[in-house]
N, C-alpha and C positions, 0 to 999 in steps of 0.2 A: 222835235219833243215825242216824243212814249209812250205811250198812258197807255200801262199794262193792263192785266184782269183783276188784276189785286182793290186798281181806285175804277173802269170800268161795272166792275161786279156793281162791288159797292153803291157804286151810284145806280148799277138796274135795281136791288133791291131794297132800297130807301125807297125809291121811286114807287118798289111793286107797296110800298111800307104804306106810302103814302096814300096812294090811291084808295087804300081806306080806310082813312084817316079819321075816328070818332068812330069806329067801329069796335069790337072785340080786339085784345091782344093776337094777335096772326104769327098763328108759330113758320115759324125757319123751316120745316117740313115742305110747307105750300108755297113760301116763296123761292123754297129750291123749285121743287116740279113746277112750279107758272114759268121761272126764268131760266129753264133751263140749268141752273148753277147746285153744284155738288154741297151736302148739306156740312160738312166739313169745310169744307173750302166755306163758306155761309160763318159756320160758327167762329172761326177764327178773326173774320172781317166783323162779323154782332159784335163782338168780345173787345176789337180797340173800337167800334163805335158806341156801344156801353160807357168802356169809359171816358170820352171825348166825351159825354153828354149829349150826345145829338138820339141816343136809343133809352128806353129802359125796359126793362124786363120782365114778368111775373110767372112766379112759377104756381106749377100744379095746372090739376084736370085745366083746359080752358086759357093755360099759359100762353107765353110766345110772348112777342115786343110787339113797341108806340112805338112813335116819333115821342123823342124829350121836349119840342113842340115843335109849335103850326108848321104843315107844310109849308107854307108862307115865310118864315121864319128862318129857310134854313138852304140854304146857300150853295149851290155845289163844290165847290173850294174846299168850303171845310170838314165835308166828307170825301174828298179825295186827298185831307191832309190829316183826318183822324185814320183813314186807315195808309199814314206811312210813306205815299204815294207824291212822290219831289215834283213840283209844276219847277221847274228849268230844265232848259234842252242843253245847256252849258256842259259842258266834264268836269266845275270847276268847283269845288264842295262849296256849302255857302262864309262858309266860315273864314273859307283860304285866303288869306292878301296876291298868292300869285295864280299864277294862267293857269290852263292844263295843259301846256306842252307842254313836255322833257324839262327842257329849257327852265321851264317854267314863267318864260312869256304868256302872255291873253294869245292866242291864234289872229289871225286877222280875222275872221267875222265871229271871232268873239263877241262883240258887240250887240252881232244881231241878234245872236239864237239870246242870249239875255235879255236885252226888248222880248224877241215872242215871247219867256219865258214869262215876263214879268203880263206882255197884253193878253194873255189867256187864263191868266188867277190872274185879272180884275173882270175880263166878261166872266169865266165858273162864277167871282165874287157876288156878279150880277143876277145869275142865270138863278130863282130858288126853284126849291121839289114843286112849289103850285103850279111855274110856269111847266115844270114841263111833261107832269104831270096831265096838264088842262094842252098840250102842243102849242102855247103863246110862241111859244122859241120863233118862228120866223115869220111874228103878227112883229107889221111893221113900229107898230103904238109903244111897244115894250119895248123897243129898244130907242126909241126916240127920246124915253120916260128915264132913259137907265141911262 
């Protein structure tokens, strides 16, 4: 499974925003500079994140973006899915009853990749922005509690 820059950059930008949770709204230009991401690309991503209710925007002087909910209540899977990043590792479409082969059958390893995609989704659902920002990802107590 390959996570494109769309998903990676959205998570990076949201983590940057979470690091400043409680502060004033954060301008995308600041995030773009700190994370070394194109401002125009961030604008596209944040339009999707806003439509999905993950961020709120403020216009005018001092404007920018804030998290729509606490970092501890925002999981990474929600962010990745908000920017239309599929969490699947097979070539099959989600609604397709057919397999990924040209003949319409499932490939020999289809179930392996499908289960891997499901496990990745479960993992990303278990990780919050707060976990990312605080560096708790390698913390054994967090993985035991999940």
